[in-house]
Structure formats: C-alpha cells, structure tokens
DRENPA-3360 file (N, C-alpha, C; in nm, 2 decimals, always signed):
BEGIN
1 = VQLQASGG = +0.90/+0.45/+1.39/+0.77/+0.46/+1.32/+0.70/+0.32/+1.33 ~ +0.58/+0.32/+1.37/+0.50/+0.19/+1.38/+0.39/+0.20/+1.28 ~ +0.37/+0.10/+1.20/+0.27/+0.09/+1.10/+0.17/-0.02/+1.13 ~ +0.04/+0.01/+1.12/-0.06/-0.08/+1.14/-0.16/-0.09/+1.02 ~ -0.15/-0.19/+0.95/-0.24/-0.21/+0.83/-0.37/-0.28/+0.87 ~ -0.48/-0.24/+0.80/-0.61/-0.31/+0.83/-0.69/-0.30/+0.70 ~ -0.80/-0.37/+0.71/-0.90/-0.36/+0.60/-0.90/-0.47/+0.50 ~ -0.81/-0.57/+0.51/-0.80/-0.68/+0.41/-0.92/-0.77/+0.43;
9 = GLVQAGDS = -0.94/-0.86/+0.34/-1.04/-0.96/+0.36/-1.06/-1.04/+0.23 ~ -1.17/-1.11/+0.23/-1.21/-1.20/+0.12/-1.32/-1.14/+0.04 ~ -1.29/-1.12/-0.09/-1.39/-1.06/-0.18/-1.40/-1.14/-0.31 ~ -1.49/-1.11/-0.39/-1.51/-1.17/-0.52/-1.45/-1.09/-0.63 ~ -1.41/-1.15/-0.74/-1.35/-1.08/-0.85/-1.45/-0.97/-0.90 ~ -1.39/-0.85/-0.92/-1.47/-0.74/-0.96/-1.51/-0.65/-0.85 ~ -1.50/-0.70/-0.73/-1.54/-0.62/-0.61/-1.43/-0.51/-0.58 ~ -1.47/-0.43/-0.48/-1.37/-0.32/-0.43/-1.34/-0.35/-0.29;
17 = LRVSCAAS = -1.23/-0.29/-0.25/-1.18/-0.31/-0.11/-1.09/-0.19/-0.08 ~ -1.09/-0.14/+0.04/-1.00/-0.03/+0.08/-0.92/-0.08/+0.20 ~ -0.79/-0.08/+0.19/-0.70/-0.11/+0.30/-0.64/+0.02/+0.35 ~ -0.61/+0.03/+0.48/-0.56/+0.14/+0.54/-0.43/+0.11/+0.62 ~ -0.35/+0.21/+0.64/-0.23/+0.19/+0.72/-0.21/+0.32/+0.81 ~ -0.22/+0.30/+0.94/-0.20/+0.41/+1.03/-0.06/+0.41/+1.08 ~ +0.00/+0.52/+1.08/+0.14/+0.54/+1.13/+0.15/+0.61/+1.26 ~ +0.24/+0.58/+1.34/+0.26/+0.65/+1.47/+0.41/+0.65/+1.50;
25 = GRTFSSYV = +0.45/+0.74/+1.58/+0.59/+0.74/+1.63/+0.67/+0.86/+1.59 ~ +0.64/+0.91/+1.47/+0.72/+1.02/+1.42/+0.63/+1.11/+1.33 ~ +0.69/+1.21/+1.28/+0.61/+1.30/+1.19/+0.58/+1.23/+1.06 ~ +0.45/+1.20/+1.04/+0.41/+1.13/+0.93/+0.42/+1.20/+0.80 ~ +0.40/+1.33/+0.80/+0.39/+1.41/+0.67/+0.53/+1.42/+0.60 ~ +0.64/+1.38/+0.67/+0.77/+1.39/+0.60/+0.81/+1.27/+0.53 ~ +0.73/+1.17/+0.52/+0.77/+1.04/+0.46/+0.69/+1.01/+0.33 ~ +0.76/+0.94/+0.25/+0.70/+0.87/+0.13/+0.63/+0.74/+0.19;
33 = MGWFRQVP = +0.52/+0.72/+0.14/+0.44/+0.60/+0.18/+0.42/+0.51/+0.06 ~ +0.44/+0.38/+0.08/+0.42/+0.28/-0.03/+0.34/+0.16/+0.02 ~ +0.29/+0.09/-0.08/+0.22/-0.04/-0.06/+0.29/-0.14/-0.15 ~ +0.32/-0.25/-0.09/+0.38/-0.36/-0.16/+0.29/-0.49/-0.13 ~ +0.31/-0.59/-0.21/+0.23/-0.71/-0.19/+0.32/-0.83/-0.21 ~ +0.28/-0.94/-0.15/+0.37/-1.06/-0.16/+0.28/-1.19/-0.15 ~ +0.31/-1.28/-0.24/+0.24/-1.41/-0.23/+0.35/-1.52/-0.19 ~ +0.31/-1.63/-0.13/+0.41/-1.73/-0.09/+0.50/-1.77/-0.21;
41 = GKEREFVT = +0.63/-1.78/-0.19/+0.72/-1.82/-0.29/+0.77/-1.72/-0.39 ~ +0.71/-1.60/-0.37/+0.75/-1.49/-0.47/+0.81/-1.37/-0.39 ~ +0.89/-1.29/-0.46/+0.94/-1.17/-0.39/+0.83/-1.07/-0.37 ~ +0.85/-0.98/-0.28/+0.76/-0.87/-0.25/+0.77/-0.78/-0.37 ~ +0.65/-0.74/-0.42/+0.65/-0.65/-0.53/+0.58/-0.52/-0.51 ~ +0.63/-0.42/-0.58/+0.57/-0.29/-0.56/+0.43/-0.28/-0.62 ~ +0.35/-0.21/-0.55/+0.21/-0.18/-0.59/+0.19/-0.03/-0.62 ~ +0.22/+0.05/-0.53/+0.20/+0.20/-0.54/+0.28/+0.27/-0.44;
49 = AISWNGVS = +0.30/+0.40/-0.46/+0.37/+0.48/-0.36/+0.32/+0.63/-0.38 ~ +0.33/+0.71/-0.28/+0.28/+0.84/-0.28/+0.38/+0.93/-0.21 ~ +0.39/+1.05/-0.27/+0.49/+1.15/-0.21/+0.44/+1.20/-0.08 ~ +0.53/+1.27/-0.01/+0.50/+1.32/+0.12/+0.38/+1.41/+0.13 ~ +0.36/+1.49/+0.02/+0.25/+1.58/+0.02/+0.13/+1.53/-0.06 ~ +0.13/+1.41/-0.11/+0.02/+1.35/-0.18/+0.01/+1.40/-0.33 ~ +0.10/+1.48/-0.37/+0.09/+1.53/-0.51/+0.12/+1.43/-0.61 ~ +0.22/+1.35/-0.59/+0.27/+1.25/-0.69/+0.24/+1.11/-0.64;
57 = AYYADSVK = +0.19/+1.03/-0.73/+0.17/+0.88/-0.70/+0.22/+0.80/-0.82 ~ +0.26/+0.68/-0.79/+0.32/+0.59/-0.89/+0.25/+0.46/-0.87 ~ +0.23/+0.39/-0.98/+0.16/+0.26/-0.97/+0.23/+0.15/-1.06 ~ +0.22/+0.03/-1.01/+0.27/-0.08/-1.10/+0.17/-0.09/-1.21 ~ +0.22/-0.13/-1.33/+0.14/-0.14/-1.45/+0.02/-0.24/-1.42 ~ +0.04/-0.34/-1.34/-0.07/-0.44/-1.32/-0.19/-0.38/-1.24 ~ -0.17/-0.27/-1.17/-0.28/-0.21/-1.09/-0.33/-0.07/-1.14 ~ -0.25/-0.02/-1.24/-0.28/+0.11/-1.29/-0.42/+0.12/-1.34;
65 = GRFTISRN = -0.50/+0.22/-1.30/-0.63/+0.24/-1.34/-0.74/+0.17/-1.26 ~ -0.69/+0.08/-1.17/-0.78/+0.01/-1.08/-0.76/+0.05/-0.93 ~ -0.63/+0.07/-0.90/-0.60/+0.11/-0.76/-0.57/+0.25/-0.75 ~ -0.60/+0.31/-0.63/-0.57/+0.45/-0.60/-0.51/+0.46/-0.46 ~ -0.40/+0.53/-0.45/-0.34/+0.55/-0.32/-0.37/+0.70/-0.28 ~ -0.39/+0.72/-0.15/-0.41/+0.85/-0.10/-0.36/+0.85/+0.05 ~ -0.35/+0.97/+0.10/-0.30/+0.99/+0.23/-0.37/+1.10/+0.30 ~ -0.38/+1.09/+0.43/-0.43/+1.20/+0.51/-0.33/+1.22/+0.62;
73 = NAKNTVYL = -0.25/+1.33/+0.61/-0.14/+1.35/+0.70/-0.19/+1.39/+0.84 ~ -0.31/+1.45/+0.84/-0.37/+1.49/+0.97/-0.40/+1.37/+1.05 ~ -0.44/+1.26/+0.98/-0.47/+1.13/+1.05/-0.36/+1.03/+1.05 ~ -0.25/+1.07/+0.99/-0.13/+0.98/+0.99/-0.17/+0.85/+0.92 ~ -0.25/+0.86/+0.82/-0.30/+0.73/+0.75/-0.28/+0.74/+0.60 ~ -0.25/+0.63/+0.55/-0.25/+0.61/+0.40/-0.35/+0.50/+0.36 ~ -0.41/+0.52/+0.25/-0.52/+0.44/+0.20/-0.48/+0.37/+0.07 ~ -0.53/+0.26/+0.04/-0.52/+0.19/-0.09/-0.66/+0.15/-0.13;
81 = QMNGLKPE = -0.72/+0.22/-0.22/-0.85/+0.18/-0.27/-0.83/+0.09/-0.39 ~ -0.89/-0.03/-0.38/-0.87/-0.13/-0.49/-1.00/-0.16/-0.55 ~ -1.02/-0.13/-0.68/-1.14/-0.15/-0.75/-1.11/-0.26/-0.86 ~ -1.22/-0.32/-0.91/-1.20/-0.42/-1.01/-1.10/-0.53/-0.97 ~ -1.11/-0.58/-0.85/-1.01/-0.68/-0.81/-1.02/-0.81/-0.89 ~ -0.90/-0.86/-0.90/-0.88/-0.98/-0.98/-0.82/-1.09/-0.89 ~ -0.84/-1.22/-0.92/-0.78/-1.32/-0.84/-0.63/-1.31/-0.83 ~ -0.56/-1.25/-0.93/-0.42/-1.24/-0.93/-0.37/-1.12/-0.83;
89 = DTAVYYCA = -0.47/-1.05/-0.78/-0.44/-0.95/-0.68/-0.43/-1.01/-0.54 ~ -0.46/-1.13/-0.52/-0.45/-1.20/-0.40/-0.31/-1.20/-0.34 ~ -0.29/-1.15/-0.22/-0.16/-1.14/-0.16/-0.17/-1.08/-0.02 ~ -0.06/-1.08/+0.05/-0.05/-1.00/+0.17/+0.00/-0.86/+0.13 ~ -0.07/-0.76/+0.17/-0.04/-0.63/+0.14/+0.03/-0.56/+0.25 ~ +0.14/-0.50/+0.22/+0.22/-0.43/+0.33/+0.23/-0.28/+0.30 ~ +0.22/-0.20/+0.40/+0.25/-0.06/+0.39/+0.39/-0.04/+0.44 ~ +0.45/+0.06/+0.38/+0.59/+0.09/+0.42/+0.62/+0.24/+0.41;
97 = VKNGMGVS = +0.72/+0.28/+0.49/+0.76/+0.42/+0.50/+0.90/+0.44/+0.45 ~ +0.92/+0.54/+0.37/+1.06/+0.56/+0.33/+1.10/+0.70/+0.37 ~ +1.22/+0.71/+0.44/+1.28/+0.84/+0.47/+1.31/+0.92/+0.35 ~ +1.31/+1.05/+0.36/+1.34/+1.13/+0.24/+1.23/+1.16/+0.15 ~ +1.25/+1.24/+0.05/+1.14/+1.29/-0.03/+1.12/+1.21/-0.16 ~ +1.22/+1.14/-0.21/+1.21/+1.07/-0.34/+1.12/+0.94/-0.33 ~ +1.02/+0.94/-0.42/+0.94/+0.82/-0.43/+1.01/+0.71/-0.49 ~ +1.00/+0.59/-0.44/+1.07/+0.47/-0.50/+0.98/+0.35/-0.51;
105 = RESREYDY = +1.02/+0.27/-0.61/+0.95/+0.14/-0.63/+1.03/+0.03/-0.57 ~ +1.14/+0.06/-0.51/+1.23/-0.05/-0.46/+1.20/-0.07/-0.31 ~ +1.17/-0.20/-0.28/+1.14/-0.23/-0.14/+1.26/-0.21/-0.05 ~ +1.38/-0.22/-0.10/+1.50/-0.21/-0.02/+1.52/-0.07/+0.03 ~ +1.45/+0.03/-0.03/+1.47/+0.17/+0.00/+1.37/+0.21/+0.11 ~ +1.28/+0.12/+0.15/+1.19/+0.16/+0.25/+1.24/+0.12/+0.39 ~ +1.22/+0.20/+0.49/+1.28/+0.19/+0.62/+1.19/+0.12/+0.72 ~ +1.06/+0.13/+0.71/+0.97/+0.08/+0.81/+0.86/+0.00/+0.74;
113 = WGQGTQVT = +0.82/-0.10/+0.80/+0.71/-0.19/+0.74/+0.60/-0.22/+0.84 ~ +0.48/-0.23/+0.79/+0.37/-0.28/+0.87/+0.37/-0.43/+0.87 ~ +0.27/-0.49/+0.94/+0.27/-0.63/+0.96/+0.20/-0.70/+0.84 ~ +0.13/-0.63/+0.75/+0.07/-0.69/+0.64/-0.08/-0.72/+0.67 ~ -0.16/-0.71/+0.56/-0.30/-0.75/+0.57/-0.33/-0.84/+0.45 ~ -0.40/-0.95/+0.47/-0.43/-1.04/+0.37/-0.55/-0.99/+0.28 ~ -0.53/-1.00/+0.15/-0.64/-0.97/+0.06/-0.65/-1.09/-0.03 ~ -0.77/-1.15/-0.03/-0.80/-1.27/-0.11/-0.92/-1.24/-0.20;
121 = VSS = -0.89/-1.27/-0.33/-1.00/-1.24/-0.44/-1.03/-1.37/-0.50 ~ -1.16/-1.41/-0.48/-1.20/-1.54/-0.54/-1.26/-1.52/-0.68 ~ -1.25/-1.62/-0.76/-1.30/-1.61/-0.90/-1.44/-1.65/-0.91;
% end
C-alpha cells in the first residue's frame, strides 16, 4: 500500500483546512485509516481514525468537535477536515493504514504510512 498525503499549508488561527490521503496498491476498503501528527522532539500522536466502512470514527480529545475524518472508498481517499485551527495544531500530519477491522489509537498497530504533510497555524 502506498499513501500520498496532500493539502497541508500555512493558515491563521481559526481558519479551516482539509488534508487528503490517497491510497494505492491494494484494496482500500478493507482497511482502517488513521491520521497522526508529530512535532519535532515529541512522539507521534493520534488524531483520528475511521473504520473500513466509514461508520465509526474516533478522535483525540484535543481535536474533538473541530476535526472530521471521512473516506471515499471508490476514490481510495481519506480526508481530514480541520476547522477552528489553533497554533497547537501545528505539526506534520501523517495518514496511516491498519490491517484488520479494529480501529486503534496506537501508532504501532498501523502497517503503512504516508510521507506526511505540514500544517502550520499562525496566531
């Protein structure tokens, strides 16, 4: 599975941004998809994840109510809509694929990773 993230950029606090992750190589609809983020000097942290059929989604408390994950299996793409962005959301955002049906918040359980896209929120 190859993952290509895109859509990051520089925005101001309060703005919205949507990042995308396109998957290729295997059947996309059978996988859990997740988004994680990382800032220099810190561990990669869970942001959100969505079940293979899009029915269930889980969010970190820090983004709940502001971020929305969705997926389009026909396009092999997962999206992260980020609203009400804050400076503390600044990070490199990574999409990831997990084999199996169980949604997880643990980065070690994800099998494939995209290259990351930078999101910078200025105050």
